[in-house]
C-alpha positions in Angstrom: -43.9 -11.3 12.7 -41.1 -9.5 14.4 -39.8 -11.9 16.1 -39.4 -14.4 12.4 -38.2 -11.7 10.3 -35.3 -11.3 12.8 -34.5 -15.3 13.4 -34.7 -15.1 8.9 -32.3 -12.1 9.4 -30.0 -13.6 11.7 -30.0 -17.2 9.3 -28.4 -15.4 6.5 -25.9 -13.8 8.5 -24.5 -17.2 10.1 -24.4 -17.9 6.1 -22.9 -15.5 5.1 -20.4 -15.8 8.2 -19.8 -19.6 7.6 -17.7 -19.3 4.4 -15.4 -16.7 5.6 -14.6 -18.1 8.7 -13.8 -21.7 6.3 -11.6 -19.2 3.9 -9.8 -17.8 6.5 -8.9 -20.6 8.2 -8.0 -22.4 6.1 -5.9 -20.3 4.8 -4.1 -19.4 8.2 -3.2 -22.8 8.8 -2.0 -23.4 5.4 0.2 -20.6 5.9 1.8 -21.3 9.8 1.6 -25.1 8.0 4.6 -23.6 5.5 5.7 -21.1 8.0 7.2 -23.1 11.5 9.5 -20.3 12.6 7.1 -17.5 12.7 6.7 -17.7 16.5 11.0 -18.4 17.6 12.1 -15.6 14.9 11.8 -12.7 17.7 13.6 -14.8 20.4 17.1 -14.8 18.0 19.5 -11.8 18.8 20.6 -10.1 15.5 21.9 -6.9 15.2 21.4 -4.4 11.5 22.1 -6.3 9.2 26.0 -6.1 9.3 28.1 -3.1 7.7 30.4 -5.7 5.7 27.3 -7.1 3.9 25.9 -3.8 3.3 29.3 -2.7 1.9 28.7 -5.4 -1.1 24.9 -4.1 -1.4 26.6 -0.8 -1.8 27.6 -2.3 -5.7 24.8 -1.2 -7.2 25.0 2.7 -5.4 28.4 3.1 -7.3 27.2 1.4 -10.6 24.8 4.2 -10.8 26.2 6.8 -9.5 29.1 5.9 -12.4 26.3 5.7 -14.7 23.8 9.1 -13.6 24.1 11.8 -16.3 22.6 14.4 -13.7 25.5 16.3 -12.9 24.4 16.3 -9.4 27.2 15.8 -7.0 24.7 13.2 -5.0 24.5 9.4 -6.0 20.7 7.5 -6.4 20.3 5.8 -3.4 19.2 2.3 -3.4 18.6 1.5 0.3 15.1 2.2 1.0 12.4 0.7 2.9 9.2 1.9 2.0 5.8 1.8 4.3 2.7 0.7 2.2 0.2 1.8 3.8 -3.5 0.8 2.6 -5.8 2.9 -0.5 -3.2 5.8 -0.3 -2.0 5.2 -3.9 0.3 3.0 -2.4 0.5 0.7 -5.3 1.9 3.1 -7.5 4.7 4.0 -5.8 5.0 0.3 -5.3 5.9 -0.3 -9.2 8.0 3.0 -9.4 10.2 0.9 -6.6 9.7 -2.4 -8.8 10.7 -1.1 -11.9 14.1 0.9 -10.3 14.8 -2.3 -8.3 14.8 -4.2 -11.6 16.3 -2.0 -13.9 19.1 -2.2 -11.3 18.8 -5.4 -10.0 18.8 -4.4 -6.8 18.3 -7.0 -3.7 13.9 -6.9 -2.9 12.6 -8.5 0.7 9.9 -9.9 -0.7 6.7 -12.0 1.2 6.7 -15.8 1.1 3.3 -17.6 -0.3 1.3 -14.2 -0.8 1.9 -10.4 -1.5 1.7 -9.3 1.9 4.0 -9.5 4.7 1.1 -11.5 6.9 -0.7 -8.6 7.8 -2.3 -8.1 9.9 0.2 -9.6 12.5 3.1 -7.1 13.5 5.8 -7.6 10.7 8.9 -10.6 12.1 11.5 -10.4 9.5 11.1 -14.2 9.5 8.2 -13.7 7.3 10.9 -12.7 4.4 11.3 -15.1 1.9 14.4 -17.3 2.4 15.6 -15.1 4.9 18.8 -16.4 7.2 20.0 -14.4 10.3 22.4 -11.6 9.1 20.9 -11.2 5.7 20.7 -7.9 3.8 18.8 -6.4 1.2 18.1 -3.2 -0.6 14.3 -2.8 -0.6 11.2 -3.9 1.3 7.9 -2.4 0.1 5.2 -4.8 0.6 2.1 -4.4 2.6 3.1 -5.1 6.4 1.9 -3.9 10.1 5.1 -2.2 10.5 8.3 -2.2 13.4 10.7 -0.6 12.5 13.0 -2.8 15.0 12.3 -6.2 12.9 12.6 -4.1 9.3 16.2 -2.1 10.7 17.5 -5.3 10.9 17.1 -6.2 7.0 18.4 -2.9 5.9 21.7 -1.1 5.8 22.4 1.7 8.2 21.9 4.5 5.6 18.5 3.3 4.2 15.6 5.9 3.3 12.6 5.2 5.2 9.2 6.9 3.5 5.3 6.3 3.6 2.1 8.0 1.7 -0.5 9.3 3.7 -4.4 10.0 3.0 -6.8 12.9 3.7 -8.5 9.8 6.8 -12.1 11.0 5.3 -10.6 10.1 1.9 -8.8 6.6 2.8 -11.9 5.5 4.8 -14.6 6.1 2.5 -12.4 3.9 0.2 -11.4 1.5 2.8 -15.4 0.9 3.7 -16.2 0.2 0.4 -13.4 -2.1 -0.5 -13.4 -3.8 2.6 -16.7 -4.0 3.8 -17.9 -7.4 2.7 -14.9 -8.9 5.3 -15.6 -6.8 7.9 -18.8 -9.2 9.2 -20.2 -6.5 11.4 -21.1 -4.6 8.4 -22.9 -7.1 6.6 -25.9 -6.4 9.1 -26.2 -1.8 8.0 -29.5 -1.5 6.0 -30.3 0.8 3.6 -28.8 2.2 0.3 -26.0 4.3 1.7 -24.4 1.5 4.0 -21.2 4.5 4.7 -23.9 6.9 5.8 -25.5 4.7 8.1 -22.0 3.6 9.8 -21.0 6.8 10.8 -24.7 8.5 11.9 -24.0 5.7 15.1 -21.0 3.6 14.2 -20.6 2.1 17.8 -23.6 -0.1 16.7 -22.0 -1.6 13.8 -17.9 -1.5 15.3 -16.1 -3.7 18.4 -12.5 -3.4 18.4 -12.2 -7.3 18.8 -14.2 -8.1 16.0 -12.5 -9.6 12.7 -10.8 -7.6 10.8 -12.5 -4.3 12.5 -9.1 -2.3 12.0 -10.0 -1.1 8.6 -12.7 0.8 9.8 -11.5 3.4 12.1 -7.6 5.0 12.0 -6.4 2.6 9.5 -3.3 4.5 9.1 -2.8 4.6 13.0 -3.0 1.2 12.6 -0.7 -0.1 9.9 2.3 1.8 11.6 1.7 -1.0 14.5 -0.1 1.6 17.0 -3.8 0.8 18.5 -6.8 2.2 16.2 -9.3 2.4 18.9 -6.9 6.1 20.6 -8.6 8.9 21.1 -7.7 12.0 19.1 -6.5 13.9 22.3 -5.3 10.3 24.1 -1.5 11.3 25.1 0.1 8.8 23.6 -1.2 9.9 19.9 1.3 12.5 19.8 4.0 10.4 21.3 3.4 7.9 18.4 3.0 10.6 15.2 6.9 12.0 17.3 7.9 8.2 16.7 7.6 7.8 13.0 9.1 11.9 12.7 12.1 10.7 13.4 12.0 7.4 11.7 10.7 8.2 8.2 12.8 10.5 5.8 10.1 11.6 3.8 6.3 11.4 3.9 4.4 11.7 0.7 0.9 13.1 0.8 -1.3 11.4 -1.8 -4.1 14.4 -2.9 -0.3 16.3 -4.4 1.4 13.1 -5.4 3.3 14.3 -8.0 4.3 16.9 -5.7 5.4 14.2 -3.8 7.0 12.4 -6.6 9.4 15.2 -7.3 10.1 15.2 -3.3 11.4 11.4 -3.9 13.2 12.5 -6.4 15.0 15.1 -4.8 15.9 12.9 -1.5 16.7 9.2 -3.9 18.7 11.5 -6.0 16.8 9.6 -9.0 16.0 10.9 -12.6 12.5 11.9 -13.7 12.9 8.9 -15.5 12.7 7.2 -12.6 9.6 8.3 -11.2 7.2 8.1 -14.4 3.9 6.3 -13.6 0.8 5.3 -14.7 -2.5 5.4 -11.7 -2.7 2.1 -10.3 -5.8 0.5 -8.3 -7.6 3.3 -9.0 -11.8 2.6 -8.6 -14.4 3.9 -11.4 -16.1 6.7 -10.0 -19.5 5.9 -9.5 -18.1 3.5 -6.6 -17.1 6.5 -4.6 -19.3 7.9 -2.4 -19.9 11.9 -1.9 -19.4 12.8 1.6 -21.6 16.0 2.2 -19.8 18.5 4.8 -21.5 17.0 7.9 -20.4 13.1 6.9 -17.0 14.1 6.3 -17.0 16.1 10.1 -18.0 12.6 11.3 -15.4 10.5 9.6 -13.2 13.4 10.7 -14.3 12.3 14.2 -14.3 8.7 14.1 -10.6 8.6 12.5 -9.4 11.6 14.8 -6.0 9.6 15.3 -5.2 9.3 11.5 -6.2 13.1 10.7 -4.0 14.0 13.5 -0.9 12.0 11.9 -2.4 13.6 8.6 -2.5 17.1 10.0 1.3 16.8 11.2 2.9 15.6 8.2 1.0 17.7 5.9 2.3 20.5 7.4 6.0 18.9 6.9 5.6 17.8 3.7 4.8 21.5 2.9 7.7 23.0 5.0 9.4 20.9 2.1 7.9 22.5 -0.5 9.1 25.4 0.3 12.7 24.8 1.0 12.7 22.8 -2.3 11.4 26.6 -3.8 7.7 26.8 -4.7 8.6 27.9 -8.3 11.0 25.1 -9.0 8.5 22.7 -8.3 6.2 23.7 -10.2 8.4 23.8 -13.2 9.4 20.3 -11.7 5.6 19.3 -11.7 4.7 20.6 -15.2 7.8 18.2 -16.2 6.5 15.3 -14.8 3.3 15.7 -16.1 4.1 16.0 -19.3 6.8 13.3 -19.5 3.4 10.6 -18.5 1.3 12.7 -21.2 3.7 11.6 -23.8 4.1 7.6 -21.5 0.4 7.5 -21.6 0.5 8.3 -25.6 2.9 5.3 -26.3 1.8 3.1 -23.9 -2.1 2.9 -23.1 -4.6 1.7 -25.7 -8.0 4.2 -25.7 -9.1 7.5 -23.3 -7.0 6.0 -20.2 -8.4 3.3 -17.5 -11.4 0.7 -18.1 -13.3 -0.9 -16.1 -12.5 -4.5 -15.2 -14.3 -6.3 -17.7 -13.1 -4.6 -20.5 -9.4 -5.3 -19.8 -8.1 -7.8 -22.8 -4.8 -9.2 -21.4 -4.9 -10.4 -17.7 -1.9 -9.6 -17.5 -2.9 -6.0 -16.9 -6.1 -7.1 -14.3 -5.8 -5.4 -11.0 -7.2 -7.4 -7.9 -10.3 -6.9 -7.6 -12.3 -6.8 -3.6 -14.8 -9.0 -2.7 -17.9 -9.7 -4.4 -17.1 -6.3 -7.1 -15.6 -5.2 -10.2 -14.5 -1.7 -9.3 -11.0 -1.4 -10.0 -10.0 -0.3 -13.5 -6.8 -1.0 -15.4 -5.3 -0.5 -19.0 -5.0 -1.5 -22.2 -1.6 -1.9 -24.0 -1.9 -0.5 -27.6 -0.1 -3.2 -30.4 2.3 -2.4 -32.3 4.5 -0.2 -29.7 8.0 0.8 -30.5 10.4 -1.8 -29.9 12.1 0.8 -27.8 9.5 1.5 -25.6 7.6 -2.3 -25.2 8.7 -3.4 -22.0 8.5 0.0 -19.9 4.6 -0.1 -21.2 4.3 -3.6 -20.0 6.0 -2.6 -16.8 3.8 0.4 -16.3 1.3 -0.9 -16.5 1.6 -4.2 -14.8 -0.5 -4.0 -11.8 0.6 -5.7 -8.0 0.3 -9.6 -8.3 1.5 -9.8 -11.8 4.4 -7.8 -11.3 5.6 -9.6 -7.9 5.2 -12.9 -10.0 7.6 -12.0 -12.9 9.9 -10.9 -9.9 10.4 -14.5 -8.9 7.7 -14.6 -5.5 5.7 -17.2 -5.2 1.7 -15.9 -4.6 0.2 -19.4 -3.8 -1.4 -18.6 -0.9 -2.9 -14.9 -2.7 -3.8 -17.2 -5.8 -5.5 -19.7 -3.2 -7.4 -16.8 -1.7 -8.8 -15.2 -5.0 -10.1 -18.4 -6.3 -11.8 -19.7 -2.7 -13.4 -15.7 -3.3 -14.3 -16.0 -6.7 -16.0 -19.5 -6.5 -17.9 -18.5 -3.5 -18.9 -15.2 -5.0 
């Protein structure tokens, strides 16, 4: 009886795994066929984008400086690398960058065929659409597995490097629920609370070599290009953190999102209007697991490298807030929230974000995880004042649709979405 039950579970697991293997291999083969330079570009010896080209990009910056009415001595920064980490409110930052770059006709380094730079493979500059050695760009901001050496070859020397972190417990909880259907090792977890089952005995469901296992351990460390299986006390962890501290000009903290944006505005010499936002890619509350203190401690221990990373940059974040001035920060955050509320009243129909099934216009339908519709989106009001119609549309547009609007071919992403919808 027991062997029969085990055999049935095994057959069920294999049946679930086969579609994933087929889908993944089809997409990978198609991508490799259309990107033959993947294996050879690393051999090309090209310096950081030439100063002669970088100077031509600065024309945009000069125009911005001429049109600035802020009265400040600095001029707006336009050369930006945003390291888009997973499940950290980074999609909202991306929307801000898209709007700013589009408004000022800046040059983006975009991926080709999909919305990320062939993640989880390490970033190569050859993954940039229509890249030619020596090309320069203003903004790099799509998902990648970070490689400073490769990114630096795309940007002028004065580029600002920015990223965002989130408390590893909440990030792990979000990642587990969003990606667990894409990690075959989790399919055998039984019980109603799969996350708790995993945390009680993670080694029973995790292997570093398993398909997509990086989604389930130290995901921040993985995104930054490091070994996500390092233990927190490994000397490589603190060395990696110090490496990042020397390369990023500002590390935002998701739990203090508005304060982060004020620091970003200050660093880049932008205006308050440049950083207005609506929260994108939020999950409905019923899909968020409430972890007690014991489970949170287990999650922190399991993601110890990420926890050290977060602690270090959380400390540097608050040091910057102190330098900026607490009272000044409070006033700026109040002003940002006030203006966001004004835009919400102008743009958004109803009380706020709604479930995917209730989104009336597919332009505003966000990408959903495999097998569920848990990501919220918005409905835009009708008969909006023409002065605000365009900005409302752009603030409400999810990443995939905005990339398409900016001219990025997303045929692989769309094929993947179609296959997922078909099988699930």
